[in-house]
KEDREN-936710 format. One record per atom (N, C-alpha, C, O): residue in three letters; chain; atom name; x, y, z. Coordinates in steps of 0.2 Angstrom, whole numbers, plus 5000, padded with zeros to 4 digits. Example, Ala and Ser with C-alpha at 12.3 -4.5 7.8 and 13.67 -1.06 7.14 Angstrom:
% residues 2
aa_ch_at_xx_yy_zz
ala_A_N_5066_4972_5039
ala_A_CA_5062_4978_5039
ala_A_C_5066_4984_5039
ala_A_O_5071_4983_5042
ser_A_N_5064_4989_5035
ser_A_CA_5068_4995_5036
ser_A_C_5064_5000_5039
ser_A_O_5067_5006_5040
END
This chain:
% residues 86
aa_ch_at_xx_yy_zz
lys_A_N_4940_5014_5027
lys_A_CA_4942_5008_5030
lys_A_C_4946_5004_5025
lys_A_O_4951_5001_5026
arg_A_N_4943_5003_5019
arg_A_CA_4945_4999_5014
arg_A_C_4952_5001_5012
arg_A_O_4957_4998_5011
his_A_N_4953_5008_5011
his_A_CA_4959_5011_5009
his_A_C_4964_5010_5014
his_A_O_4970_5008_5012
glu_A_N_4963_5011_5020
glu_A_CA_4968_5010_5025
glu_A_C_4970_5002_5026
glu_A_O_4976_5001_5027
glu_A_N_4965_4998_5025
glu_A_CA_4967_4991_5025
glu_A_C_4971_4989_5020
glu_A_O_4975_4984_5020
ser_A_N_4970_4992_5014
ser_A_CA_4975_4991_5008
ser_A_C_4982_4993_5010
ser_A_O_4987_4989_5008
his_A_N_4983_4998_5013
his_A_CA_4990_5000_5015
his_A_C_4993_4995_5020
his_A_O_4999_4994_5020
val_A_N_4989_4992_5024
val_A_CA_4991_4987_5029
val_A_C_4994_4981_5025
val_A_O_4999_4978_5026
val_A_N_4990_4979_5020
val_A_CA_4992_4973_5016
val_A_C_4998_4975_5012
val_A_O_5003_4970_5012
ile_A_N_4999_4981_5009
ile_A_CA_5005_4983_5006
ile_A_C_5011_4982_5011
ile_A_O_5016_4979_5010
ala_A_N_5010_4985_5017
ala_A_CA_5015_4985_5022
ala_A_C_5017_4977_5024
ala_A_O_5023_4976_5025
lys_A_N_5012_4973_5025
lys_A_CA_5013_4966_5027
lys_A_C_5017_4963_5022
lys_A_O_5022_4959_5023
asn_A_N_5015_4964_5016
asn_A_CA_5019_4960_5010
asn_A_C_5026_4962_5010
asn_A_O_5031_4958_5009
his_A_N_5028_4969_5011
his_A_CA_5035_4971_5011
his_A_C_5038_4969_5017
his_A_O_5044_4967_5017
ala_A_N_5035_4968_5023
ala_A_CA_5038_4966_5029
ala_A_C_5040_4959_5028
ala_A_O_5045_4956_5030
arg_A_N_5036_4955_5025
arg_A_CA_5037_4948_5023
arg_A_C_5043_4947_5019
arg_A_O_5048_4943_5020
glu_A_N_5043_4951_5014
glu_A_CA_5049_4951_5009
glu_A_C_5055_4953_5012
glu_A_O_5061_4950_5011
leu_A_N_5055_4958_5017
leu_A_CA_5061_4960_5020
leu_A_C_5064_4955_5025
leu_A_O_5070_4954_5025
glu_A_N_5059_4952_5028
glu_A_CA_5061_4946_5033
glu_A_C_5065_4941_5029
glu_A_O_5070_4938_5031
gln_A_N_5062_4939_5023
gln_A_CA_5065_4933_5019
gln_A_C_5071_4935_5017
gln_A_O_5076_4931_5016
ala_A_N_5072_4942_5014
ala_A_CA_5078_4944_5011
ala_A_C_5084_4944_5017
ala_A_O_5090_4943_5016
leu_A_N_5082_4946_5023
leu_A_CA_5087_4947_5028
leu_A_C_5089_4940_5030
leu_A_O_5095_4939_5032
arg_A_N_5085_4935_5031
arg_A_CA_5086_4928_5032
arg_A_C_5091_4925_5027
arg_A_O_5095_4921_5029
ala_A_N_5090_4927_5021
ala_A_CA_5094_4924_5015
ala_A_C_5101_4927_5015
ala_A_O_5105_4925_5011
ile_A_N_5103_4932_5019
ile_A_CA_5109_4935_5018
ile_A_C_5115_4930_5020
ile_A_O_5120_4930_5016
gly_A_N_5114_4926_5025
gly_A_CA_5119_4921_5026
gly_A_C_5125_4924_5030
gly_A_O_5125_4929_5033
lys_A_N_5131_4920_5030
lys_A_CA_5137_4922_5033
lys_A_C_5141_4927_5030
lys_A_O_5141_4927_5023
asn_A_N_5144_4931_5033
asn_A_CA_5149_4936_5031
asn_A_C_5155_4936_5035
asn_A_O_5155_4933_5040
lys_A_N_5160_4939_5032
lys_A_CA_5167_4938_5035
lys_A_C_5167_4942_5042
lys_A_O_5170_4940_5046
thr_A_N_5164_4948_5042
thr_A_CA_5164_4952_5048
thr_A_C_5157_4954_5050
thr_A_O_5152_4954_5046
cys_A_N_5156_4956_5056
cys_A_CA_5150_4959_5058
cys_A_C_5148_4965_5054
cys_A_O_5142_4967_5053
gln_A_N_5153_4969_5053
gln_A_CA_5152_4975_5049
gln_A_C_5150_4974_5042
gln_A_O_5145_4977_5039
ala_A_N_5152_4969_5039
ala_A_CA_5150_4967_5032
ala_A_C_5143_4964_5032
ala_A_O_5139_4966_5028
ala_A_N_5141_4960_5037
ala_A_CA_5134_4958_5038
ala_A_C_5129_4964_5039
ala_A_O_5124_4964_5037
ala_A_N_5131_4969_5044
ala_A_CA_5127_4975_5045
ala_A_C_5126_4979_5039
ala_A_O_5121_4981_5037
ala_A_N_5132_4980_5035
ala_A_CA_5131_4983_5029
ala_A_C_5126_4980_5024
ala_A_O_5122_4984_5020
glu_A_N_5127_4974_5023
glu_A_CA_5122_4970_5018
glu_A_C_5115_4970_5021
glu_A_O_5111_4971_5017
ala_A_N_5114_4970_5027
ala_A_CA_5107_4970_5030
ala_A_C_5105_4977_5029
ala_A_O_5099_4978_5027
lys_A_N_5109_4982_5030
lys_A_CA_5106_4989_5029
lys_A_C_5105_4990_5022
lys_A_O_5099_4993_5020
ala_A_N_5109_4988_5017
ala_A_CA_5107_4989_5010
ala_A_C_5101_4986_5008
ala_A_O_5097_4988_5004
thr_A_N_5100_4980_5011
thr_A_CA_5094_4976_5009
thr_A_C_5088_4979_5012
thr_A_O_5083_4980_5008
ser_A_N_5088_4981_5018
ser_A_CA_5083_4985_5021
ser_A_C_5081_4991_5017
ser_A_O_5075_4993_5016
glu_A_N_5086_4995_5016
glu_A_CA_5085_5001_5012
glu_A_C_5081_5000_5005
glu_A_O_5077_5004_5003
arg_A_N_5084_4995_5002
arg_A_CA_5081_4993_4995
arg_A_C_5074_4991_4996
arg_A_O_5069_4994_4992
ile_A_N_5072_4987_5001
ile_A_CA_5065_4985_5001
ile_A_C_5061_4990_5004
ile_A_O_5055_4991_5002
leu_A_N_5063_4994_5009
leu_A_CA_5059_4999_5012
leu_A_C_5058_5005_5007
leu_A_O_5052_5008_5007
ser_A_N_5062_5006_5002
ser_A_CA_5061_5011_4997
ser_A_C_5056_5008_4992
ser_A_O_5051_5012_4990
arg_A_N_5056_5002_4990
arg_A_CA_5050_4999_4986
arg_A_C_5044_4999_4990
arg_A_O_5039_5001_4987
his_A_N_5044_4998_4996
his_A_CA_5038_4999_5001
his_A_C_5035_5006_5000
his_A_O_5029_5007_4999
asp_A_N_5039_5011_5001
asp_A_CA_5037_5018_5001
asp_A_C_5034_5020_4994
asp_A_O_5029_5023_4993
arg_A_N_5037_5017_4989
arg_A_CA_5035_5018_4982
arg_A_C_5028_5015_4981
arg_A_O_5024_5018_4978
ala_A_N_5027_5009_4983
ala_A_CA_5021_5005_4983
ala_A_C_5015_5009_4986
ala_A_O_5010_5009_4984
gln_A_N_5017_5011_4992
gln_A_CA_5012_5015_4996
gln_A_C_5010_5022_4992
gln_A_O_5004_5023_4992
ala_A_N_5015_5025_4990
ala_A_CA_5013_5031_4986
ala_A_C_5009_5030_4980
ala_A_O_5005_5034_4978
glu_A_N_5011_5025_4976
glu_A_CA_5008_5023_4970
glu_A_C_5000_5021_4972
glu_A_O_4996_5023_4968
phe_A_N_4999_5017_4977
phe_A_CA_4993_5016_4979
phe_A_C_4989_5022_4980
phe_A_O_4983_5023_4978
asp_A_N_4991_5027_4984
asp_A_CA_4988_5033_4985
asp_A_C_4986_5037_4979
asp_A_O_4981_5040_4978
arg_A_N_4991_5037_4974
arg_A_CA_4990_5041_4968
arg_A_C_4984_5038_4964
arg_A_O_4980_5041_4962
ile_A_N_4984_5031_4964
ile_A_CA_4979_5028_4960
ile_A_C_4972_5029_4964
ile_A_O_4967_5030_4960
glu_A_N_4972_5028_4970
glu_A_CA_4966_5029_4974
glu_A_C_4963_5036_4973
glu_A_O_4957_5037_4973
gly_A_N_4968_5041_4973
gly_A_CA_4966_5048_4972
gly_A_C_4962_5049_4965
gly_A_O_4957_5053_4965
ile_A_N_4965_5046_4960
ile_A_CA_4962_5046_4954
ile_A_C_4955_5043_4954
ile_A_O_4950_5045_4951
asn_A_N_4954_5037_4957
asn_A_CA_4948_5033_4957
asn_A_C_4943_5036_4962
asn_A_O_4937_5035_4961
phe_A_N_4945_5040_4967
phe_A_CA_4940_5042_4972
phe_A_C_4935_5047_4969
phe_A_O_4929_5046_4970
glu_A_N_4937_5051_4965
glu_A_CA_4932_5056_4962
glu_A_C_4927_5052_4958
glu_A_O_4921_5054_4958
ser_A_N_4929_5047_4954
ser_A_CA_4924_5044_4950
ser_A_C_4919_5040_4954
ser_A_O_4913_5039_4953
arg_A_N_4922_5037_4960
arg_A_CA_4918_5033_4964
arg_A_C_4913_5037_4968
arg_A_O_4907_5036_4968
ile_A_N_4915_5043_4970
ile_A_CA_4910_5048_4974
ile_A_C_4905_5050_4969
ile_A_O_4899_5051_4971
met_A_N_4907_5052_4963
met_A_CA_4902_5054_4958
met_A_C_4897_5049_4956
met_A_O_4891_5051_4955
arg_A_N_4899_5043_4955
arg_A_CA_4895_5037_4954
arg_A_C_4890_5037_4960
arg_A_O_4884_5035_4958
leu_A_N_4892_5037_4966
leu_A_CA_4888_5036_4971
leu_A_C_4882_5042_4972
leu_A_O_4877_5041_4973
leu_A_N_4885_5048_4970
leu_A_CA_4880_5054_4970
leu_A_C_4875_5053_4965
leu_A_O_4869_5055_4966
arg_A_N_4877_5051_4959
arg_A_CA_4872_5050_4953
arg_A_C_4867_5045_4955
arg_A_O_4861_5046_4954
tyr_A_N_4869_5039_4958
tyr_A_CA_4865_5034_4960
tyr_A_C_4860_5037_4966
tyr_A_O_4854_5035_4965
arg_A_N_4862_5040_4971
arg_A_CA_4858_5043_4976
arg_A_C_4853_5048_4973
arg_A_O_4847_5048_4974
leu_A_N_4855_5052_4968
leu_A_CA_4850_5057_4965
leu_A_C_4845_5053_4961
leu_A_O_4839_5055_4960
glu_A_N_4847_5048_4957
glu_A_CA_4842_5044_4953
glu_A_C_4837_5041_4958
glu_A_O_4831_5041_4956
arg_A_N_4839_5039_4964
arg_A_CA_4834_5036_4968
arg_A_C_4830_5041_4971
arg_A_O_4824_5040_4972
ile_A_N_4832_5047_4973
ile_A_CA_4828_5052_4975
ile_A_C_4823_5054_4970
ile_A_O_4817_5055_4971
asp_A_N_4825_5055_4963
asp_A_CA_4821_5057_4958
asp_A_C_4815_5051_4957
asp_A_O_4810_5053_4955
ala_A_N_4817_5045_4958
ala_A_CA_4812_5040_4957
ala_A_C_4808_5039_4963
ala_A_O_4803_5035_4963
gly_A_N_4809_5043_4968
gly_A_CA_4805_5043_4974
gly_A_C_4806_5037_4979
gly_A_O_4802_5035_4983
lys_A_N_4812_5034_4978
lys_A_CA_4813_5028_4982
lys_A_C_4817_5030_4988
lys_A_O_4818_5025_4993
leu_A_N_4820_5036_4988
leu_A_CA_4824_5038_4994
leu_A_C_4822_5045_4996
leu_A_O_4821_5049_4992
lys_A_N_4820_5045_5002
lys_A_CA_4819_5052_5005
lys_A_C_4825_5056_5006
lys_A_O_4829_5054_5009
gly_A_N_4825_5062_5003
gly_A_CA_4831_5066_5003
gly_A_C_4832_5069_5010
gly_A_O_4837_5073_5011
END
């Protein structure tokens, strides 16, 4: 749940950035120029979003094993101490 909630935070941050960047575009000489600038802006920010999501998953993958091993060691220590019924 925490992992997926973090993905949502990343997405919301990039959505906010995209909205602000699109609002900042301002006037253009033609609709085609405005559309081209909006497209380039969207592609740039969505690309950063995708990289941020992939980097988060990469880091989480590295950390997952250490977290699960720490939890297993803790549970085994409690079982050995007689504090937790297996």
